[in-house]
Structure formats: C-alpha cells, structure tokens
C-alpha positions, 0 to 999 in steps of 0.5 A: 627477064632481069636474070636473063638480061644479066646473064647476057650482059655477063656473057658479052662481058658488059657491066650492068647495074639493075635498080629497083623502082622508086620515086617519080619515073620521069625524074628518074629517067632524067637523073639516070640518063645523065650518068649512064649511056643506056637506061631501060625502063619497062612500059608496065612499070612506068605506067603503073603510076598516076600522072596528071594531065599536065606536061612533065616538069622535065 
C-alpha cells in the first residue's frame, strides 16, 4: 500500500513523506498535525499499542 500511495502521489505531482512508526501514536498524531495538512495513520498500527483506560493527555 505504501508503494502504491507513493506512486499515486508522484503521478499527481504531490510531495509526500513516509515515516515509520515510533513512540506514542497519539503524541505523534499531535506532533505531525501541527506541521502537515494531511496525516494518515493506519488503524492496525495505532491499535497495536497498549492503552490505559484513562483519557489521552492531548
């Protein structure tokens, strides 16, 4: 899917950057949304983490 996404972006002359998973997914979402118009997270990768029942800090 990532390769297909990159090819589609290239064909449409849209710059994209692919980042590998690291750290807390919610903190990464907040961090990336500050600097990018569009941030895409796969549901499977976000839900592979163990979360507490408390509300997120963000």
